[in-house]
TORKE-88970 format. One line per field, with one value per residue (C-alpha): residue number from 1; residue in three letters; x, y, z. Coordinates in steps of 0.02 Angstrom, whole numbers. Each point is the difference from the previous one (the first is absolute). Layout:
BEGIN
k	(NUM / ...);
r	(Ala / ...);
X	(X / ...);
Y	(Y / ...);
Z	(Z / ...);
END
This chain:
BEGIN
k	(1 / 2 / 3 / 4 / 5 / 6 / 7 / 8 / 9 / 10 / 11 / 12 / 13 / 14 / 15 / 16 / 17 / 18 / 19 / 20 / 21 / 22 / 23 / 24 / 25 / 26 / 27 / 28 / 29 / 30 / 31 / 32 / 33 / 34 / 35 / 36 / 37 / 38 / 39 / 40 / 41 / 42 / 43 / 44 / 45 / 46 / 47 / 48 / 49 / 50 / 51 / 52 / 53 / 54 / 55 / 56 / 57 / 58 / 59 / 60 / 61 / 62 / 63 / 64 / 65 / 66 / 67 / 68 / 69 / 70 / 71 / 72 / 73 / 74 / 75 / 76 / 77 / 78 / 79 / 80 / 81 / 82 / 83 / 84 / 85 / 86 / 87 / 88 / 89 / 90 / 91 / 92 / 93 / 94 / 95 / 96 / 97 / 98 / 99 / 100 / 101 / 102 / 103 / 104 / 105 / 106 / 107 / 108 / 109 / 110 / 111 / 112 / 113 / 114 / 115 / 116 / 117 / 118 / 119 / 120 / 121 / 122 / 123 / 124 / 125 / 126 / 127 / 128 / 129 / 130 / 131 / 132 / 133 / 134 / 135 / 136 / 137 / 138 / 139 / 140 / 141 / 142 / 143 / 144 / 145 / 146 / 147 / 148 / 149 / 150 / 151 / 152 / 153 / 154 / 155 / 156 / 157 / 158 / 159 / 160 / 161 / 162 / 163 / 164 / 165 / 166 / 167 / 168 / 169 / 170 / 171 / 172 / 173 / 174 / 175 / 176 / 177 / 178 / 179 / 180 / 181 / 182 / 183 / 184 / 185 / 186 / 187 / 188 / 189 / 190 / 191 / 192 / 193 / 194 / 195 / 196 / 197 / 198 / 199 / 200 / 201 / 202 / 203 / 204 / 205 / 206 / 207 / 208 / 209 / 210 / 211 / 212 / 213 / 214 / 215 / 216 / 217 / 218 / 219 / 220 / 221 / 222 / 223 / 224 / 225 / 226 / 227 / 228 / 229 / 230 / 231 / 232 / 233 / 234 / 235 / 236 / 237 / 238 / 239 / 240 / 241);
r	(Gly / Thr / Glu / Arg / Glu / Glu / Glu / Leu / Ile / Glu / Gly / Lys / Leu / Glu / Glu / Ile / Pro / Ile / Asp / Leu / Asn / Glu / Ala / Ile / Ala / Glu / Gly / Asp / Glu / Lys / Asp / Ala / Leu / Ser / Gly / Leu / Ile / Ile / Thr / Asn / Trp / Lys / Lys / Gln / Thr / Leu / Glu / Leu / Pro / Gly / Arg / Gly / Thr / Phe / Ile / Gln / Ala / Gln / Tyr / Thr / Asp / Ser / Ala / Val / Leu / Val / Tyr / Gln / Ala / Phe / Asn / Asp / Asp / Ile / Ala / Asp / Tyr / Ala / Ile / Lys / Asn / Gln / Arg / Phe / Glu / Gly / Cys / Glu / Asn / Tyr / Asn / Ser / Thr / Arg / Met / Thr / Trp / Val / Lys / Thr / Asn / Phe / Leu / Trp / Met / Met / Asn / Arg / Ser / Gly / Trp / Ala / Ala / Lys / Arg / Asn / Gln / Cys / Arg / Ile / Leu / Gly / Ile / Trp / Leu / Lys / Arg / Ser / Ser / Phe / Asp / Asp / Tyr / Leu / Ser / Ile / Ala / Arg / Glu / Lys / Gly / Pro / Lys / Lys / Asp / Asp / Leu / Asn / Ile / Gly / Lys / Val / Arg / Leu / Gln / Trp / Asp / Pro / Asp / His / Asp / Pro / Val / Gly / Val / Ala / Tyr / Lys / Arg / Arg / Arg / Ala / Ile / Gln / Leu / Gly / Leu / Lys / Gly / Val / Lys / Ser / Phe / Ala / Asn / Gly / Asp / Asp / Ile / Val / Lys / Ile / Val / Asp / Val / Thr / Thr / Leu / Ala / Glu / Arg / Gly / Arg / Lys / Leu / Ile / Asn / Gly / Gln / Lys / Lys / Thr / Trp / Glu / Ser / Ser / Leu / Met / Val / Ala / Lys / Glu / Arg / Ile / Tyr / Pro / Val / Glu / Asp / Ala / Lys / Ile / Ser / Ala / Asn / Leu / Gly / Leu / Asp / Lys / Val);
X	(4860 / 159 / 11 / 96 / -134 / -134 / 98 / 14 / -186 / -46 / 113 / -76 / -175 / 45 / 101 / -106 / 117 / -147 / -40 / -181 / -37 / 74 / -124 / -155 / -97 / -153 / -149 / 109 / 36 / 106 / -86 / 30 / 22 / 95 / 91 / -53 / -48 / -184 / -111 / -179 / -33 / -96 / 138 / 131 / -97 / 12 / 188 / 44 / -13 / -161 / 87 / 171 / 130 / 102 / 57 / -113 / 75 / 33 / 186 / 135 / 177 / 60 / -146 / -147 / -157 / -65 / -141 / -31 / -145 / 28 / -79 / 24 / 149 / 109 / -54 / 36 / 171 / 47 / -49 / 90 / 160 / -2 / 33 / -84 / 144 / -16 / -189 / -60 / -150 / 91 / 51 / 157 / 9 / -165 / -20 / -66 / -89 / 17 / -111 / 34 / -183 / -104 / -169 / 64 / 50 / -172 / -83 / 101 / -26 / -180 / 55 / 83 / -152 / 56 / 66 / 187 / 0 / -73 / 158 / 72 / 184 / 81 / 180 / 117 / 136 / 165 / -23 / 162 / -63 / -167 / 92 / 107 / -158 / -65 / 163 / -16 / -190 / -67 / -176 / 60 / 157 / 164 / 124 / 178 / 0 / 162 / -47 / -24 / -168 / -109 / -149 / -119 / -159 / -88 / -189 / -118 / -183 / -148 / -4 / -159 / -106 / -47 / -150 / 95 / -50 / 147 / 69 / 1 / 152 / 104 / 119 / 68 / 168 / 42 / 169 / 24 / 157 / 75 / 165 / 26 / 88 / 34 / -188 / -40 / 141 / -41 / 156 / -104 / -129 / 2 / -156 / -155 / -161 / -177 / -126 / -145 / -96 / 2 / -69 / -135 / -55 / -18 / -100 / -120 / -25 / -39 / -117 / -87 / -18 / -30 / -56 / 111 / 168 / 86 / 12 / 80 / 104 / 183 / 131 / 189 / 72 / 86 / 96 / 74 / 166 / 139 / 108 / 145 / 89 / -71 / 40 / -83 / -151 / -15 / 17 / -138 / -110 / -28 / -93 / 63 / -101);
Y	(3117 / -48 / -17 / 164 / 89 / -66 / 64 / 173 / 6 / -58 / 132 / 136 / -50 / -2 / 160 / 158 / 145 / 118 / 87 / 50 / 24 / 174 / 47 / -48 / 157 / 18 / -84 / -111 / -184 / -141 / -128 / -169 / -99 / 117 / 104 / 161 / 153 / 31 / 149 / 56 / 57 / 158 / 49 / -20 / 105 / 145 / -22 / -4 / 144 / -2 / 42 / -9 / -115 / -86 / -172 / -72 / -150 / -95 / 13 / -1 / 67 / -155 / -70 / 49 / -105 / -33 / -115 / -125 / -117 / -178 / -171 / -131 / -86 / 156 / 68 / -163 / -15 / 180 / -14 / -166 / 50 / 189 / 32 / -20 / -69 / -187 / -5 / -98 / 113 / 166 / 83 / 101 / 72 / 93 / 169 / -23 / 144 / 45 / 123 / 91 / 45 / -133 / 62 / 13 / -183 / -41 / 93 / -93 / -171 / 21 / -23 / -165 / -63 / 13 / -147 / -27 / 140 / -98 / 15 / 166 / 5 / 136 / 15 / 93 / 73 / 66 / 187 / 24 / -113 / 90 / 166 / -72 / -48 / 177 / 72 / -84 / -4 / 76 / 19 / -32 / -13 / -88 / 61 / -56 / -104 / 47 / -111 / -154 / -34 / -29 / 98 / 88 / 73 / 141 / 12 / 115 / -48 / 75 / -51 / -90 / -17 / -173 / -21 / 51 / 183 / 97 / 154 / 130 / 94 / -133 / -119 / -172 / -65 / -168 / -56 / -125 / -105 / -89 / -92 / 49 / -159 / 59 / 10 / -171 / -90 / 82 / 105 / 159 / -80 / 3 / -105 / -61 / -15 / -56 / 142 / -100 / -21 / 188 / 27 / -132 / 75 / 169 / -70 / -94 / 154 / 114 / -127 / -43 / 174 / 112 / 148 / -18 / -70 / 171 / 12 / -171 / -38 / -29 / 30 / 4 / 152 / 114 / 162 / 113 / -76 / 131 / 17 / 110 / 13 / 151 / -67 / -168 / 88 / 112 / -149 / -92 / 155 / 4 / 141 / 82 / -46);
Z	(5627 / 89 / 189 / 5 / -100 / 117 / 150 / -79 / -39 / 174 / 76 / -108 / 54 / 184 / 0 / 3 / -37 / -23 / 163 / -27 / 183 / -5 / -137 / 100 / 45 / 109 / -83 / -110 / 26 / -67 / -111 / 80 / -162 / -116 / 131 / -89 / 98 / -35 / 36 / -22 / -177 / 49 / 120 / -136 / -125 / 122 / 18 / -185 / -126 / -98 / -162 / -80 / -76 / 134 / 55 / 135 / 89 / 160 / 34 / 133 / 4 / -94 / -101 / -110 / -25 / -176 / -56 / -139 / -38 / -61 / -16 / 135 / -83 / -13 / 169 / 92 / -83 / 40 / 183 / 23 / -93 / 30 / -184 / -170 / -101 / -20 / 0 / -151 / -27 / 25 / -163 / 39 / -177 / 16 / 83 / 176 / 88 / 183 / 94 / 163 / 29 / 87 / -64 / -178 / 13 / 69 / -143 / -132 / 78 / 53 / 180 / -48 / -95 / -182 / -101 / 25 / 130 / 145 / 105 / 55 / 46 / 103 / -56 / 116 / -109 / 62 / 4 / -94 / -140 / -10 / -12 / -140 / -94 / 18 / -63 / -171 / -16 / -160 / -69 / -177 / -102 / 41 / 127 / 23 / 158 / 87 / 147 / -111 / 82 / -152 / -66 / 120 / -72 / 94 / -4 / 93 / 15 / 91 / 182 / 53 / 155 / 69 / -117 / -156 / -15 / -73 / 84 / -137 / 64 / 89 / -88 / 45 / -60 / -74 / -65 / -140 / 20 / -149 / 4 / 182 / 52 / 177 / 28 / -72 / 92 / 167 / 22 / 11 / 114 / 190 / 25 / -94 / 99 / -42 / 9 / -74 / 163 / 32 / -175 / 22 / 165 / -84 / -145 / 114 / 109 / -148 / -81 / 162 / 76 / -149 / 106 / 154 / -59 / -5 / 189 / 25 / -156 / 41 / -135 / -7 / 87 / -125 / 3 / -133 / -53 / -2 / -155 / 51 / -168 / -92 / -174 / 35 / 75 / -153 / -118 / 93 / -7 / 187 / 83 / 157 / 154);
END
């Protein structure tokens, strides 16, 4: 890109507008490589509802973390440029799915072991942009997009534990984005980080300690994301928690 573009990208990488330190509770820690707040999996299972339809995410007052899995080419481009637009191998006309739930991303990608899903990106979205996505998300059928965002598809799937066992009564959200230019060009994005190493550590631990991994597995810290607007909450089908 131009010298000016490179300066902007460098500034975005150096600036960390997400104050995660305030979210660190006793027993949690900050992952050195990705910067995510991580916590023990068993501890987190006790803190979250065992059933229900809700958005589970790591978030701050200004940003929400979502995940996507890619091949090396797209992941390297996104981290370097802090956007997806302009990547030769990124198809901006296809629907691209983002997930707020770390373990749902691990289940889909095989803990970063599946073909073309060997790199896990953590994408910090502006909270206002994420809320805009939620406001127009639909499970099926068109909706007039008054915000001119694009199409956002809503999908609820069974939540999963670290070894892929589905929770029968707990759901995980994913959003399909199509024609959402502000996502592809980085306008909605605060920061893109590489979460692959965290995923690989988890996979090696589970595979190597089949009977004892539960007590030491560290996963991304997540809380129930609040949706204040009653109409949006009803449209998403959220349960009260």
